[in-house]
N, C-alpha and C positions, 0 to 999 in steps of 0.2 A: 473578442482580440482576434485581428487578421494574422496575413502574413506580414514581412515584414518591410512593405509597403503600407503599413499605416504609421511605420515612420522614417518611410525612404518618398518622399511627395517627387513624383519625375511629371513631368514637365509633359504633356501629348505631344505626338510631332504629327505634323500637317498629313506627309506626306503613308501615314498610317492609313490614306482610305477613308471614305465617306462617312457620315454619319452613320452607327450602328443603329442596333432596334430602339426606338423612344422614348429617353429618359424624362425623369421629373426635370425643372429648373437645375437641381441641387446637383445635378449626375450628369448636367452637362457644360463643355468647356463655352468660350463666348465661341468658336467657330461652328460650336453645332455637333463635336463630337465626343460620345460617350465619355466622360471624368474616369480615367482607368484605377484611378484610386478612391472612385466611389465601390459602394456593397455590388452593384452590377456589373461595374467596370471591371471591379478586380475577378469575378465570375464570367464576364463574357469575355474577357481579355488577361487573362491568368499571366503574371510573370512565371520564369522558370522557378524565383525560389514557392510560391503557390503551389507549383505541379508539388514536390520537393516535399512542400508540407500536405498535400493532399496523400501522398504516397506512403506518408509515415502515418496518417491518420487511418488511412486504410488499414492497416497490422495493427496501430491501437485500440482500434473498435474491433475488430476481431477478437484481440484479445479481451476486454472488456464484455464482451458477446458470449465467452467462455462458457459452457455450466456451470451451474453454483457446484460444488466438493469442498470448499477450502475449510475446515472441521472449528475454527476458533469462530470461523463468520457464524458456523451456527450453534453457538452459544450468545452469540451479539446476538442475533438472531430471537432466539428463546427469552432472553434477559428483555428486549424489547415489549414481546409479547406477555411476559410475566408484568410488566411495567402498565402496561393498557390493562390488564384483567385484574390488578391490587391495585392499579391508584396509584404506587412511589414505587418509590429507586430501592431495593432491596439494597439494607445493607449489610446483612450478613449474610451467608452462603445457604442458598437454598435446597442446592442440589447433588451435595455428596453425602454420605452417611459415615466419611472420615471428617470431615470436617465444618457438621453440619452444625451451623447457628456461629461458628469461629466472623470475627471483623474479614469485611468484605468492601473495598473501595470498587465501585462500581466507575472505571475512571472514561469507560467508552461510552456512558449510558445516552449520550447526544447521539452516538450514531446507532446503538441499539432501538434507538426511538422511532430513527430518520429508517432503520429496515423492516421493521414491524410496520409503522403506516405507508411503506408502501408495497408488504408482500398485503396489505388488505385492500387496497386499491387494486392494487393492479397481478399481483401474484409473482410466482418466480420471475416471469419473462420481466415485470416491473422492477427485481434488482438486478436483474442482468443488464437493465435498460441506464439502471440508475449508478451501476460499475463503470458502463460504456461511458457518461457525461462526466467522473472521474476523471476517467483514465484519458479519455480525450483532449479535457479540459486543459489537466496536467502534460497533454505531449505539445498542445496548441502553448503552453505558457515554456517550458522547456524548450521550443524552437526557436522562440524569441529572446529567450535567454543563448542563443546561435547567434545574435545576428553580429556581435563584436566581430566575426567572421570574413563579415562582409563578401568576400568571393563565395558561390558554391558550394563548389568542389571542400571546403573546410565544414561550411554548414551541412552538408549531406555528410560528413564524415562524424564529425561530433551525432548527430543525428541517428544514425546508423546507430553506433555505442548506444547510445540511449535507449530504443526501442530493444536493440541487443538484452539490456539490462530489463526495462522493463514486462517482454516475453517472462522473463522466469519469476519476476513479483510483485506486477500490478496484478492482485488478487482481489478478489470482492472482500477487503479487510480493510477495518477504520484508518489504517494509516494513508492510504489515499488523501481523507479528508488535512491531512499534517503536512504531506509533501506536496500540495496546491498549495498552504500556506507559507512553507518554504520558501517556495517560488517568491509569491509574493513577496516575502521581507527584503528576495535578495532588488526586486523592482521597487521595493522603497526606498533601498541603502543607495543606487545608482541612479535616485531620483524622477522614476519612471513612472511612479504609483505613490500619492497624496498618502502621506504618512496617518492623517486619517482614517485610512481605512483599515488599519493595524490593529483597532479599536475593535469590530463585528468580528476581523479574521481571526483573530486572537483568542476572543470570547467560543467562536465554535473551535478552534484550535482545540483550546484545553478540556473542551466538554466532550471532544469526540475521540482523543486519542492522547497518551499521554506522553507524545516527543516533545510537547511544545518548550521545552526549555534549552531547545537547540536552536529558537530565534534570537534573543537576547544571548545567548554565545557567539551567534554569528555578527550580530550587530556590533557585538564588542570588540571581536575579534578585525571587522571591517574598519573599524573605527581607528583601532589602536593602527593597524596598515597605514589607515590615512596622513594619523600624523606622525607615525614614523617616515614615512613619502616627502610629505608636505613641507611637517611642523607648523603649523598652523592646527586649528580646533576645527574639525572632521563636523561639521555644519548640519549635513544633510543625514553621515549616520546617526546623530546623538537624537535629531529628531524623528529618525523612525526609531532607536531607541526610548525614546520618552514614549512615545504612542504607543511600542508595542508592550514595554512593560504597564502601561497604563489599560490599554485588550487585558493582559494576562489576569491582574489584579481583579480584573472584573468580571474575568471566570469567575469567578469565586462566588457572583449571585447564579445557582445553579440548586438542585435539591438538594446537593450534598456537601452546601457548604467552601468553607476552606479548605477541607480535609482534599480534596480534588488538589489543590495546588502544593501541598505538600506531602502526594501520593508517589513524585519519582524520588525523592529520597529515602521516604521507607520503606520504597524496592532495595534499595542500597544494601540496606540492614540484613535483605535474603540473596546475599552474595553466591552462599551454599547450596539452592535451591537453583540458581538459575544456570549454575554451573557445568550443571546436569544436562541442559536445555541445550540443542545444536545452535539454534540460532543464538546464542551469546554466547557460543565459543570464540575462536580464533578461526578467520577467515580458511580454506585450505583451497587446497585444487582439484579436487576430483568435482567438484559442482560447476553445472555450466554458467552460471551466475556469477560465484567466485572467481573463475576464468577470466571472465569478460570485465570484472569490474578491477584483477588484479592488470590487467590489460591498460584498463584505461587508465587507473593512477600510477603508472610509471610514464605512459605517453607523455597525461598532463603533465605530472613533473619534469620530464626531462622539456616538451614545451616552453613551458615559466620560466625555468632554466635560465633555455636561451633565448628566449624569444620575449619572454611579458615576465621580466623579473620586477617584480615590485613586493612590499612589504605586506601591501593588500592582496594581491595573490599569494604569496606566499604562507599566511597564518592562517588562514581558513584551507588549506590545501593540506600544510602538516597537520591540525587539528581534526580535522575531519576524514581524514585521509587513516591515521593514526586510528581514531575511533572503528573505521571500518575494518581496518585490523585487527582489532584486538575484538571486536566481537561482529557478527556476518550482521546481525540486528543492525547496524548501523547504515549500509551499506545504501539502503534507498536514500538516505539522509544525505551520504557523503556525495551520490550522484549525481544530486541536484547540485549544492555547491560546484563541481566538478564542472559540470557541463559550463559556464560560462566561463573557464579558468582556460579548460580546452580549447571552445571557441576562440577565445583571444592566440592561444599558443596559435591554431589553424589560420592566423589572420594573414589576407592577402595571396592564399594557398589558391596556384589555377588559374587561371587566365578569364574564366566563363561568370559572365555578372548576371547574379541571378535577379535583379532589378529587371531584365531583359523582357520584352515579349513577343516574340515572335508565335506568327500565327498556328504554328502548329501545337504551341504550348495550350491553346482552347482545347483541340480534340481531344491531347492527354487528360487533363482538369475534367473533361465533360464525362471519356469513355472510364475515370476513374469512380467518378460522382454514382455512373449507372452501375459499374461491377459493384461500388458496396453498397448501395440500396439491395439489390439481385440477392447476394450472399448475405449481407445483414438478415431478410428473408427468410430465404434459407434455414440461417440458425435459428431463427426465432421459433420456425414454427417445427425444429429439432426440440428433445427433451432439454427441458430447462436444468436438467440438476445432473451429475453424473455423482449417483452413491453406492456405484458397483464396490469399490473398497471395501464400505462398511459391513458389517454382518447382517442383512436386513432379518435374514431367515432364520436365523441364529437367534435373533433378541425375538422375531414374531413369535417363534416358539416357546420361547423362555416367557412371555406375557402371555399365551393364553394356559401353561403347564402353571401359570401362579409362580412364578419362577425370580420373578422382575419387580416384586412389590415396594412399597416403600419401607419394608422391612428386612428385608431380603438384603442381602452384603455378599452383590454380586463384584468378581474383580475383573477386570478387564485394561485392556492398554488405554492410556490417555486421547486420545484422535476416537477412540468409541465411546468415551466416555462425552465428550463433545456432541456427537450422534445422539445418545441414548435422550443426551437435556432435550436438544430439538425436538425427538420423534415421540417422547412420551412426556419429557416436563417434570417439574420435582414432584405432584401430585400424586405420581403414578410409579415414579424408580428413584432408585438412587443411585450413585456413579462411585467409583471407587476413586478414582483422578481424572480428570480433564488436565488441561491444558493452561490453566490458572495457575503454575505453580508457587505464583506470589501469596497465595490465602491458602496454601496445604502445610498443617504442620510437616517439620523435617524431618518427622519418624515418617511420616507414610509418602514424602518423596522418595528418603532412601529406600522404605520397602519399596517404593517401584524402579528405582535406579538395578535393585538385587534383583527383580523377576525377569527386567529385561538381558543382565548381566547372562553373558556367556556358560558360567564357573557362580552363579549365584547361590547364596545358601536355601534353597526353593522349602525344604521343610520346617524350618525354622518361621523365615517370614511368614509363609502360610499358619504358622501355628499363633505367629502376634498377632495377624489379621480377623484370622478367626473368617474368614468368608463363606456362606453359605454355598456358592457354586463359583466358577470359576470358567470365564467366557475367553479363549485366547486363540491364535495361530497355531495350526497345527503343525506344521516349517517353522521350529522354536525348540530351542535348548528346552525353556519351562512345557513347551505343549510335549516336548519328546520324556519329558521324567516323569510328567503327571501321567501318559502313558504307559507308562512300566511301573507307576507308585501300588503300593494295594491300600492307600489312604484314600484311592480317588477312583471313582469308576465315569468316565466317560459315558455320555445320553443320548446326546444325538453330536452328528457331527456330517462337514459337507468335505468340499475339497479343499478348502481352505481354513475355516475355524469349527472349532469342539465345543461341546460344553461337558464340562467334569463337577461332580456332586460329591460328597463324602460318601464315602462304601458303606 
């Protein structure tokens, strides 16, 4: 997909000069001038919209090329490796000593397979390029969703808000597949995409991320809003809904079967566990992403009420906005739904027509493309990972000393558990807990919450868990307690981490 000129065909003006570089018959007008709506024409004589899109893509690509660090991604990659090694998708937990053998639904098995395959073919830089492709595609789709703003100023403001959110949210996680899917759902609901495409889109979404229920929910809201506004059957939305439901059910054709469709419902039974997870809690004002989203939500609400009030806008705004306020995990999906609503509210803001093609636009676009190429090459030459926050030296020491085997019961933070799964795998070590709180016994989750609590009953928890070693950060309440405890002995330490065993 390209910039707004794809659906705003502009007739070339004779006064724009002599023919440019030779093009094929399909790229030239009857007067011999390169057609500005062709691919070569858009690059040779870009519109202002095209330049702004390139600027936003510049930022998006830099986000996508960030060194790999996300702890959840490491478990997804480790699981993909495991699937290739064993030839099947795990159905029980292979990683931990606290829930080993417990039922586990690998909801993102498809993403794990993709990650492991890319790693085999192109290493970590290949994974960074995959993330960049997903982030870039999402940016283009979101830019297309702003075209209802019409004027360049409105589209730019909406785009800047989207990028500001993305800078803190677009990481190498499987939710990027779901984010692209949700944007395509909006295109289908607006009759800008053949709804039959929803069948393969939903199959991919179902098998890469558990957020797929957002698709039918959004379409039901849009259909209901259309009916309330016009009092006639919402044919387009219902057609998109039908194909979406069909694609969702087809998603059950996978190694895990129908259980992948009911997994989101099973998660509701784990509400106690999820209430301890920060991203499942209410949004606040301390995190930058939360503040940007609150600003986006307030601005969109005001503009929709004042300038674009309709049930078709109000229903998705209310439901998805509330979902994000209740759980920060839903900010990404809510921001996608809010993007076209915000653009409608900013409609006709300013007098700059983004379809204009001034000569300097070409210079600006070409400069941005050249700068992006140079910066991207420099990024790819740097380290593809940023594992410094993880206790790599401590784990290496423990592994060498025989303290990290499958029979050892090492207590660590959850993010360290994700790294251990990636670095050592289930055949070399077992973890205490990771961020898959949906599958651990609630007792284990309570243990972990107690260990990170500044006033936790550490002695009781450690007695119940009966670990063979503790790997923790020194500058913590648990770390200071262990340093003073007569029952534990610190056997390794650096500036950040320590390893302790029973005295």
